C-alpha positions in Angstrom: -14.0 2.1 29.1 -16.5 -0.5 28.4 -20.2 0.1 28.3 -22.9 -2.1 29.9 -24.2 -2.8 26.4 -20.8 -4.0 25.3 -20.6 -6.3 28.3 -24.0 -7.8 27.5 -23.0 -8.3 23.8 -19.8 -10.0 24.8 -21.7 -12.3 27.2 -24.2 -13.0 24.3 -21.2 -13.8 22.0 -19.8 -16.3 24.5 -23.2 -18.0 24.7 -23.4 -18.1 20.9 -19.9 -19.7 20.7 -21.1 -22.3 23.2 -24.2 -22.9 21.0 -21.8 -23.4 18.0 -20.2 -26.2 20.0 -23.6 -27.7 20.6 -24.4 -27.4 16.9 -21.2 -29.2 16.0 -22.3 -32.0 18.3 -25.7 -32.1 16.8 -27.6 -30.7 19.7 -28.7 -27.4 18.1 -29.6 -26.3 14.6 -26.4 -25.1 12.9 -27.8 -22.5 10.5 -29.7 -20.5 13.0 -26.8 -20.7 15.5 -24.3 -19.5 13.0 -26.5 -16.6 11.9 -27.1 -15.6 15.5 -23.4 -15.7 16.3 -22.6 -13.6 13.2 -25.2 -11.0 14.1 -23.9 -10.8 17.7 -20.3 -10.5 16.4 -21.3 -7.6 14.1 -23.1 -5.9 17.0 -20.0 -6.3 19.2 -17.8 -4.7 16.6 -20.2 -1.9 16.0 -20.4 -1.2 19.7 -16.5 -1.3 20.0 -16.4 1.2 17.1 -18.9 3.4 18.8 -16.9 3.4 22.1 -13.7 4.1 20.2 -15.3 7.1 18.4 -16.7 8.3 21.7 -13.3 8.2 23.4 -11.6 9.9 20.4 -13.9 12.8 19.9 -10.9 15.1 19.1 -9.7 12.8 16.4 -12.7 12.5 14.1 -10.6 11.1 11.2 -9.1 7.7 12.1 -5.6 6.6 11.2 -6.8 4.7 8.2 -8.5 7.8 6.7 -5.7 10.3 7.3 -2.2 9.7 5.8 0.3 9.7 8.6 3.5 11.7 8.3 6.8 10.1 9.2 8.5 10.5 12.5 10.4 13.6 11.3 7.2 15.3 10.2 7.9 15.1 6.4 5.3 14.0 3.9 4.9 10.4 2.8 6.2 11.1 -0.7 9.5 12.8 0.5 11.5 9.6 1.3 10.4 8.0 -2.1 11.5 11.2 -3.9 14.9 11.1 -2.2 15.3 7.5 -3.2 14.4 8.3 -6.8 16.9 11.2 -6.7 19.7 8.9 -5.4 19.0 6.3 -8.1 18.7 8.8 -10.9 22.4 9.0 -11.8 22.8 5.3 -12.1 19.5 5.0 -14.1 20.5 7.7 -16.6 23.9 6.2 -17.1 22.3 2.8 -17.7 19.9 4.2 -20.2 22.8 5.9 -22.0 24.5 2.5 -22.2 21.4 1.0 -24.0 19.3 -0.3 -21.2 15.6 0.4 -20.9 13.1 1.0 -18.1 10.1 -1.3 -17.7 7.3 -0.3 -15.4 6.1 -3.3 -13.4 2.3 -2.7 -13.1 1.8 -4.5 -9.8 4.4 -2.6 -7.8 4.3 0.6 -9.8 8.1 0.9 -10.1 10.3 1.1 -13.2 13.2 -1.3 -13.3 16.4 -1.1 -15.4 16.6 -4.0 -17.8 18.7 -5.0 -20.8 22.2 -4.7 -19.2 24.6 -7.6 -18.8 23.8 -9.9 -15.8 26.8 -8.8 -13.8 26.1 -5.1 -14.1 25.2 -3.6 -10.7 22.7 -1.2 -12.3 20.6 -4.0 -13.6 17.3 -4.2 -11.6 17.6 -0.7 -10.0 14.2 0.8 -9.7 12.6 4.3 -9.6 9.0 5.1 -9.1 6.6 4.9 -12.0 5.7 8.6 -11.4 9.4 9.5 -11.7 9.6 7.5 -15.0 6.5 9.3 -16.3 8.0 12.7 -15.3 11.2 11.9 -17.2 9.1 11.0 -20.3 7.2 14.3 -20.0 10.5 16.2 -19.8 11.7 14.5 -22.9 14.6 12.6 -21.3 13.2 9.2 -22.2 10.7 8.0 -24.8 8.1 5.2 -24.7 9.3 2.5 -27.0 6.6 0.0 -26.1 3.8 -0.3 -23.6 5.3 0.5 -20.2 8.8 0.3 -21.6 11.0 3.4 -21.9 14.4 4.1 -23.5 16.7 7.1 -23.6 15.6 9.7 -26.1 18.1 9.8 -28.9 17.7 13.6 -29.3 18.3 14.4 -25.7 21.6 15.9 -24.7 22.7 16.3 -21.1 23.7 19.9 -20.2 27.0 20.1 -18.4 26.8 22.4 -15.3 29.6 24.9 -15.2 
């Protein structure tokens, strides 16, 4: 559904684009043409937003504002938590072998470092939240800024 106002704005935008061509050829004043084209473009997008909001009255919150669940209906954090749980056994064994976790600040994941290059556990990651949770539980300790190692006082309890 398009409104009459949107049709008029689109027509005005086409005229403004033609004027930009004239400005590039030196037949119109570039500054005023560019400003007018920018104002018309903003008005077009505002009108499109208004039409979309009018059509989607039932969905007041757009997709950008509301986190979307996965196809199965689970929360967004559930797949990440499962991935952390799968990697936990390898991470703990690497930490016991003397490796350390380093949180990469840009991607907010903690990677295993300090193992021999051919070790498959080298570079495995868990989320930074999981790393912080392990530190709160006393499993690992912070040895430097964003760098964690196995707590020497921690003992794994064997399930029986």
